[in-house]
GUVEXSE-684180 format. One record per residue: x, y, z negated of N, C-alpha, C in turn; residue in three letters. Coordinates in steps of 0.001 Angstrom, whole numbers, plus 500000, padded with zeros to 6 digits. Last residue first. Layout:
N
XYZXYZXYZala ...
END
This chain:
223
508227497563518985508367496497517977507548495276518353unk 507262499216520908508574498596521132508798497433520183unk 504918500062519713504845499302520966506156498563521229unk 505976501450517529505131500270517310505048499413518563unk 507327503517518851508076502596517980507283501314517740unk 505223504846520088506232504187520916507011503156520090unk 503874505831517796503207504937518732504192504158519590unk 505843507467516673505308506338515908504648505327516831unk 506245509378518711507362508514518296506863507293517533unk 503661510551518821504247509904520008505352508926519600unk 503363511580516231502437510570516731503022509813517924unk 505553513428516125505416512343515147504514511231515678unk 504966515216518154506171514394518275506110513202517323unk 502657516329517000502585515648518288503769514726518488unk 503740517495514724502814516382514573502640515604515879unk 505420519486515874505942518495514917505045517260514853unk 503608520909517558504838520306518087505325519186517166unk 501595521752515778501255520934516942502486520203517479unk 503105523348514020502470522124513534502133521190514692unk 503786525453515744504842524644515129504282523307514643unk 501213526438516313502060525951517384503149525038516835unk 500317527256513789499645526150514456500502525569515572unk 502072529405513329502028528260512407501426527047513095unk 501368531105515443502726530556515379502761529323514469unk 498679531712514800499035531100516085500404530435516039unk 498794532921512190498065531674512439498531530969513707unk 499788535257511216500742534286511770500097532945512120unk 497638536731510244498554537356511195499445536334511903unk 496466534926508452495692535418509593496627535973510665unk 498554534614506604498062533461507362497280533890508596unk 498756537214505566499895536615506271499436535447507128unk 496286537569504323496655538450505436497796537848506258unk 496466535534502316495379535552503309495780536364504535unk 498639536401500807498714535117501505497683535064502622unk 497539538756499769498723538812500626498889537542501441unk 495436537753498210495141538633499337496321538730500307unk 496191536232495977495888535561497234495666536472498438unk 496715537791493722497580536664494035497391536106495440unk 494765539774493593496174540161493580497078539030494054unk 492404538208493608492660539200494657494142539536494740unk 492648536678491200492605536061492523492997537029493618unk 492508537407488609493742537746489311493784537186490729unk 490183536466487555490403537915487501491634538345488295unk 490324533666487694489459534403488626489722535905488663unk 492205531362487138492479532789486909491659533652487863unk 491006528882487596491834529086486407492024530566486084unk 489593529241489990488927528686488816489688529027487538unk 491393530254491803490140530988491602489397530507490361unk 493323528261491714493672529602491241492411530401490938unk 491899526195492920492293526068491524492650527429490928unk 491731527240495535490505527010494765490829526913493275unk 494404527217496353493734528515496120492428528366495355unk 494639524251496272495474525146495466494832526522495280unk 492874523135498127492674522884496702493441523867495833unk 493729523578500642492573524365500199492342524203498703unk 495958521830500644496095523221501095494945524101500642unk 494972519351499897495817520088498961495943521562499335unk 493561517722501556492859518917501060493708519723500086unk 495252515587502189494794516459503257494095517720502791unk 495481514231499798496658514941500315496226515962501360unk 492881513150499811493275514113498767494488514918499207unk 493034511374501926492119512514502028492455513581500995unk 494868509552500780495205510284502003494330511529502155unk 493322508543498670494556509290498386494963510128499596unk 491242507316500105490941508346499105492168509196498799unk 492671505453501658491865506494502307491586507642501340unk 493778503836499636494652504565500566493894505719501224unk 491456502754498552492310503603497721493228504449498595unk 490582501243500729489745502335500242490557503291499389unk 492649499387500852492442500288501981491600501486501550unk 492178498017498500493393498814498616493302499788499783unk 489765496773499120489819497708498002491059498591498045unk 490421495093501354489491496218501500489606497233500374unk 493976494341501596492581494014501271491727495278501251unk 496081495092504465495738495238503054494292494815502810unk 497108495130506962496485493884506517496138493919505023unk 496613497919509177497149497313507960496399496036507601unk 495272499093511196496274498100511569496848497369510353unk 493741501005509962493053499819510490494024498719510878unk 495617502971509447495077502201508320494418500923508816unk 496027503927512079497126503386511281496614502491510160unk 493468504873512731494073503788513495495194503116512737unk 493211506934510881492282505813510855492828504614511606unk 495266508608511802495355508011510460494431506805510346unk 494218509335514300495484508596514229495638507909512877unk 491958510723513434491806509532514282493065508675514210unk 493217512791512059492342511873511318492110510587512113unk 494513514053514187495298513469513099494479512481512283unk 492409514982515793493330513968516320494136513284515219unk 491280516803513773490526515666514304491449514609514929unk 493196518824513217492853517815512215492146516590512797unk 493464520467515560494606519792514939494169518616514078unk 491080521563516262491825520861517313493044520122516768unk 488236521481514396489679521655514259490428520879515333unk 485592520980514269485980522240514900487482522484514835unk 485501518427512986484846518646514285485288519913515010unk 487400519070510535487438518028511555486833518408512882unk 487206521114508739488184520069508461488247518996509539unk 485122522688509570486469523220509734487526522143509532unk 482892521036508884483170521411510270484616521855510476unk 483040520739506077482954519567506946483390519922508364unk 483010523411505260484156522560504956484203521337505847unk 480466524125506132481627524790506722482893523978506473unk 478949522566504409478933522258505842480113522909506547unk 479528523938502018479868522517502155479941522131503626unk 478418526407502654479854526327502385480338524884502510unk 475759525711502833476429526197504040477946526146503880unk 475313525121500169475230524041501160475864524442502477unk 475635527644499005476517526560498586476502525403499590unk 475520530153501636474960529470500475475894528317500122unk 477483532949502699477164531526502765476507531035501474unk 478357535571502795476923535319502725476521533863502752unk 481126535587503061480530536110501824479058535728501678unk 481568534705505690481858533813504565481168534271503284unk 481348536380507819480116535737507363480314534871506126unk 483795537238508582482900538251508033481623537650507475unk 484885534963509711485394535423508420484463536443507757unk 483902534537512231483282533803511138483735534293509769unk 485487535974514011484213536554513599483616535869512380unk 489016536292513373487859535470513764486554536024513203unk 490807539137514328490262538390513200489045537596513643unk 493400539092516825492052539445516379491588538566515224unk 495813538666517999495804538890516549494430539275516016unk 497549537054520373496173537377520017496061537476518504unk 500013536134520938499890537577520718498471538020520384unk 499769533428521463500370533830520191500213535315519887unk 498839532018523595497894532923522940498442533505521642unk 500935530396524301500490531396525272499557532424524635unk 501002528746522083502116529659522326501716530765523305unk 498700527260522456498791528147521292499899529169521485unk 499396525813524709498287526760524786498333527757523637unk 501471524259523576501746525160524704500656526222524814unk 500010522846521664501118523712521237501450524726522328unk 498316521344523237497736522408522416498806523368521914unk 500230519567524193499550520462525138498927521635524382unk 500794518270521799501853519033522467501269519998523489unk 498340517026521313498829518039520375499942518882520996unk 498283515225523468497250516267523363497725517381522440unk 500382513552522731500508514374523940499496515522523915unk 499190512370520481500411513158520334500637514070521522unk 497120510988521692496797512079520768498010512977520537unk 498666509103523087497828510065523828497477511257522946unk 499730507669520925500618508391521839499851509456522614unk 497367506616519871498203507485519048499151508308519915unk 496536504981521945495703506135521578496522507128520761unk 498568503067521748498451503879522966497632505140522688unk 497995501963519231499292502603519470499247503511520698unk 495430500927519734495617501950518702496930502691518921unk 496044498972521634495220500122522017495377501257521026unk 497385497085520130498134497837521132497374499080521576unk 495191496143518663496340496725517978497156497584518924unk 493608495075520702493100496188519901494231496906519178unk 495206492979521609494878494080522519494405495305521745unk 497698492059519133496392491931519781496150493128520690unk 500010492558517754500131492049519116498816491864519840unk 498642491859514603499789492363515355499879491715516728unk 495523492549513633496294491431514191497415491963515078unk 494039494745513025495014494303512011495876493142512500unk 492175495110515022493404495908515090494456495461514078unk 489692493850515588490893493058515330492191493826515392unk 487373495216515718487924494762517004489223493985516832unk 486863495924513159485854495089513823486338494564515158unk 488932497650512603488991496298512043487981495370512709unk 488002499984513947489220499300514357489270497862513874unk 485684500605512502485615500366513943486826499577514415unk 486774500989509942485763499950510164485658499591511643unk 488447503178510501489016501912510037488039500767510277unk 486590505114511198487614504720512175488224503372511802unk 485219505320508777484516504818509962485499504362511038unk 487284506408507170486671505127506841485955504511508025unk 487669508849508407488754507858508457488207506470508139unk 485123509959507774485569509815509161486675508768509284unk 484982509916504940483974509230505754484494508967507164unk 487265511426504183487042510073503673486101509298504593unk 486879513868505561488079513070505792487871511624505362unk 484429514749504478484534514449505910485734513552506178unk 485106515110501766484094514118502141484209513753503612unk 486961517226501906487353515916501391486390514829501866unk 485431519357502926486663518928503606487034517503503203unk 483441519463500938483083519199502327484279518705503125unk 484938520173498704484271518870498728483853518481500144unk 485653522763499492486692521753499286486093520355499329unk 483074523933499531483906523893500738484969522806500629unk 482233523746496877481469523059497923482302522909499196unk 484157525418495686484055524008495303483343523204496386unk 483513527829496913484842527254497094484849525777496762unk 480944528295495963481141528025497383482501527399497660unk 481870528288493089480670527653493648480887527290495109unk 484286529491492541483854528373491701482659527632492284unk 484547531554494410485498530459494406485017529251493631unk 483211533878494807482457532638494981483363531407494996unk 484467536321494846483855535898493591483090534594493679unk 485866536897497000484528537494496969483771537069495710unk 488133535443496700488255536874496496486910537590496523unk 487096532882497330487628533164496001487682534659495723unk 486392533115499999485363532785499016485821533145497609unk 488932533657501032487865534641501191486734534389500197unk 490217531246500404490682532494499790489608533572499892unk 488817529504502061488742529337500603489164530611499900unk 489604530564504571488182530494504201488014530365502694unk 492371530158504537491848531527504537490385531543504101unk 492396527378504717492942528022503519492415529446503405unk 491329527101507277490621526507506136491094527156504838unk 493319528386508767491963528931508747491145528377507588unk 495728526776508255495606528194507893494175528710507801unk 496405523911507000495373524391507928495060525849507592unk 498080521634505840498504522963506299497548523419507402unk 496837519162505612496757520107504491497127521523504910unk 497576517879507938496177518255507773496042519315506683unk 500287517502507353499894518274508536498453518736508461unk 500073515809505189500603517163504974500237518064506142unk 499086513536506537498315514174505473498765515601505207unk 501204512944508264499896513297508824499063514024507779unk 503171512308506380503375513431507308502053513898507904unk 501980510026505089502277511266504366502424512466505291unk 501612507573506179500560508554506418500892509934505845unk 503771506158505260503626506303506705502624507404507048unk 503179506119502565504375506845503013504303507117504512unk 500953504447502635500798505840502204501986506689502650unk 502211502071503424501210502676504298501004504148503933unk 503826501596501192504445501755502519503477502444503478unk 501945501243499212502827502407499143503495502676500492unk 500821498789500000500000500000500000500857501264500000unk 
END
């Protein structure tokens, strides 16, 4: 189990470094909604990761991905390589748009979200609307499905992996809970920096993670 978690660590950290998701939590925290909407947002991110990766694992295991050398196992490795190429293409597109510094329109609507809307925002930003996180979650699901661990250990791996993936939004949320009176002073600078440098951060992540998926997939195929 530890070997599988170590294999997933880079992917989990890549998911955790999600500037827009972190900015969303900071906006909720600095508007005084860190304890309610911030909590719902973090739970939305976590719940989506657990459910989505779990479904990917169930789908993979139903086709026999845990059998080394099987067609399904090889398909997972090929899909991983394709996802890595997709991330590299996104890196190029992100680089071309690096000078775009406009503030996303959704940021102005964060203050008015209800608790359920904040939960849904966490679900959407952590996967369906994230060009970075969705490929990584698919790759993680494929990796876990190839493991021969028993079901209970696989569930533990998924829960821990999802926790690693929400560390980026969990830290500002904790600050808003522990020290709500100092949230603005501590997080406003981070928020502004992330918004200003979002394109460059994402481009670097796309390159690193794309190379990681491609190399892992090729290594498995060669093995």
